[in-house]
C-alpha positions in Angstrom: 0.0 0.0 0.0 1.4 3.4 -0.7 0.1 7.1 -0.3 1.5 10.8 -0.4 1.6 12.6 3.1 2.3 16.1 4.2 5.2 16.8 6.4 6.4 20.0 8.2 10.2 20.4 8.7 11.7 22.3 11.6 12.0 25.7 9.8 8.2 25.5 9.1 8.5 24.4 5.5 5.7 22.0 4.5 6.6 19.1 2.0 5.1 15.9 0.6 6.3 12.4 1.0 5.7 9.1 -0.7 5.0 6.3 1.8 5.0 2.5 0.9 3.8 0.2 3.6 4.1 -3.7 3.9 1.2 -6.0 4.1 2.3 -7.2 7.6 3.9 -5.9 10.8 6.9 -3.7 9.7 10.4 -4.6 10.7 11.2 -1.1 10.9 11.2 2.1 8.8 13.7 3.2 5.9 13.9 7.1 4.9 14.7 6.8 0.9 16.6 10.1 -0.3 16.1 11.1 -3.7 18.8 11.6 -6.6 18.6 15.1 -8.1 15.5 14.1 -10.2 12.9 14.3 -7.4 10.7 11.5 -6.1 10.4 10.0 -9.6 9.2 6.5 -10.4 12.7 5.1 -9.7 12.8 6.4 -6.2 9.2 5.3 -5.6 10.3 1.7 -6.7 12.8 1.7 -4.3 10.5 2.6 -1.4 8.0 -0.1 -2.8 10.6 -2.8 -2.8 11.4 -2.1 0.9 7.9 -2.1 1.8 7.9 -5.6 0.0 10.5 -6.7 2.5 8.5 -5.5 5.4 9.7 -2.0 6.0 7.8 1.3 6.1 9.6 3.4 3.4 9.1 7.1 3.2 10.8 9.4 0.5 10.6 13.0 1.2 10.2 15.4 -1.7 13.2 17.6 -1.4 12.4 19.7 -4.6 9.1 20.9 -2.9 11.1 23.9 -1.6 11.2 24.9 -5.2 7.9 23.7 -6.5 5.6 21.1 -5.9 5.7 17.6 -7.7 8.8 17.9 -9.5 9.5 14.6 -11.0 12.3 14.5 -13.7 13.8 12.0 -16.3 17.3 11.5 -16.9 17.9 13.0 -20.4 17.2 16.3 -22.4 15.3 19.3 -20.7 14.8 17.2 -17.5 18.5 16.7 -17.1 19.2 20.3 -17.5 16.5 21.1 -14.9 17.9 18.6 -12.6 21.2 20.2 -12.6 19.7 23.7 -12.3 18.0 22.5 -9.3 21.0 20.9 -8.0 22.8 24.2 -7.8 20.0 25.5 -5.5 20.4 22.6 -3.1 21.8 23.1 0.6 22.5 20.1 2.5 21.8 22.0 5.9 18.3 22.7 4.6 17.4 19.4 2.9 18.6 17.6 5.9 15.6 19.2 7.8 13.4 17.6 5.2 15.1 14.1 5.9 14.6 14.6 9.6 10.8 15.4 9.2 10.4 12.1 7.3 12.3 10.2 9.9 10.1 11.8 12.7 7.1 10.8 10.6 8.1 7.1 10.8 9.7 7.2 14.1 8.6 4.4 16.4 7.8 1.9 13.4 9.0 -1.5 14.1 12.5 -1.7 15.9 14.2 1.3 14.4 14.9 3.7 11.4 17.4 3.4 8.6 18.2 5.7 5.6 19.2 5.0 2.2 20.0 7.6 -0.4 21.4 7.7 -4.0 23.8 10.4 -5.4 23.0 13.5 -3.8 20.8 11.4 -1.7 23.8 9.2 -0.8 25.6 12.5 0.4 22.6 13.3 2.6 22.6 9.8 4.0 26.2 10.3 5.1 25.3 13.7 6.6 22.1 12.1 8.2 24.4 9.6 9.9 27.0 12.0 11.1 24.5 14.7 12.2 21.9 12.6 13.4 22.0 13.8 17.2 21.7 17.5 15.9 18.7 16.6 13.9 17.0 14.6 16.5 17.2 11.4 14.4 17.5 8.1 16.2 19.0 6.2 13.3 20.1 2.6 13.3 21.8 2.3 10.1 22.6 4.2 6.8 23.4 3.0 3.4 24.6 5.4 0.6 25.1 4.8 -3.1 27.6 6.8 -5.1 27.6 9.8 -2.6 28.9 12.6 -4.4 30.9 15.2 -2.5 31.3 12.8 0.5 35.0 13.6 0.5 34.4 17.1 1.9 32.5 15.6 4.8 34.7 12.5 5.5 36.2 13.7 8.7 32.6 13.7 10.3 31.9 10.8 12.7 28.6 8.9 11.9 26.4 8.1 14.8 25.3 4.7 13.6 26.7 1.9 11.2 27.3 3.1 7.6 27.6 1.1 4.3 28.6 2.8 1.2 28.5 1.5 -2.5 30.6 3.2 -5.4 31.0 2.2 -9.0 35.0 1.6 -9.6 34.6 3.6 -12.7 32.6 6.8 -11.4 33.7 9.9 -13.2 31.8 12.0 -10.7 33.3 10.7 -7.7 37.1 10.7 -7.4 38.9 7.8 -5.7 40.4 10.4 -3.4 36.9 11.0 -2.0 36.4 7.3 -1.1 40.0 6.9 0.2 39.3 9.7 2.7 36.1 8.1 4.2 38.2 4.7 4.2 41.1 6.2 6.0 39.0 8.1 8.4 36.5 5.4 9.2 38.0 1.9 8.8 34.7 0.4 10.3 32.6 1.8 7.5 31.6 -0.8 5.0 32.8 0.3 1.6 32.0 -1.6 -1.5 33.5 -0.9 -4.9 31.9 -2.6 -8.3 34.3 -3.1 -11.2 32.9 -2.0 -14.5 30.3 0.2 -12.9 30.0 4.1 -13.2 27.8 6.5 -11.5 24.4 5.5 -11.0 25.0 1.9 -11.8 22.1 0.8 -9.5 19.3 2.8 -11.2 17.6 0.4 -13.9 16.2 3.5 -15.5 19.3 5.1 -16.3 21.9 4.3 -19.2 24.5 3.6 -16.7 22.9 0.7 -15.2 24.8 -2.3 -14.5 22.2 -5.2 -13.6 24.8 -7.5 -11.9 26.4 -4.9 -9.7 23.1 -3.4 -9.0 21.7 -6.6 -8.0 24.4 -7.4 -5.5 24.6 -3.8 -4.0 20.8 -3.7 -3.5 21.3 -7.1 -1.8 23.9 -6.1 0.5 22.1 -2.9 1.4 18.9 -4.9 2.4 21.0 -7.4 4.4 22.8 -4.6 6.2 19.5 -2.5 7.0 17.7 -5.7 8.2 20.7 -6.7 10.4 20.8 -3.2 12.2 17.1 -2.2 12.2 15.2 -5.3 12.9 17.4 -7.0 15.4 
């Protein structure tokens, strides 16, 4: 079952969020953080998949600060608009929206985790490192190809973190990954040979089925381990 709900962030901003619920008793909750293309069919499919695995999944619409119901594709004018919107994003502000989503599902099952992709992957890392300030009680965080993470590598996460990167990602330098690995040897980091940026999104040209399947499997097992135990 899925629905759209309305949330209010700590700064008073009102935003929508897509919520997918399991048929039975939930194990816990997962906040799904979008790429720079909105809560589009790809992100909703991730939420739906976690609902099928007995989580309540919520995907906050980060672009609601710039216009309601912004859903973009990956080519042409949509791609241009996505990059224009990306230039307006501020992690400190978008984290308020993530926190609002986490608050909405707080108390579901045994705990809450977060999973994000691209820009959402970066927000996943920052959600984990700033959880206390954001008043989010996170049990686990999983980031896929978190762009710009190297700038925040020194920040200390408050929960277990798992990160996934394509070995051939031309958006994220190896130095960024190494910075996190050096600062946090306990963080699980997986590299996928022959995979580039956004390798886990089947709607994009860069999709690598084998790497995507393995990464999503690892992510699900990690979240189950830390949230549902």
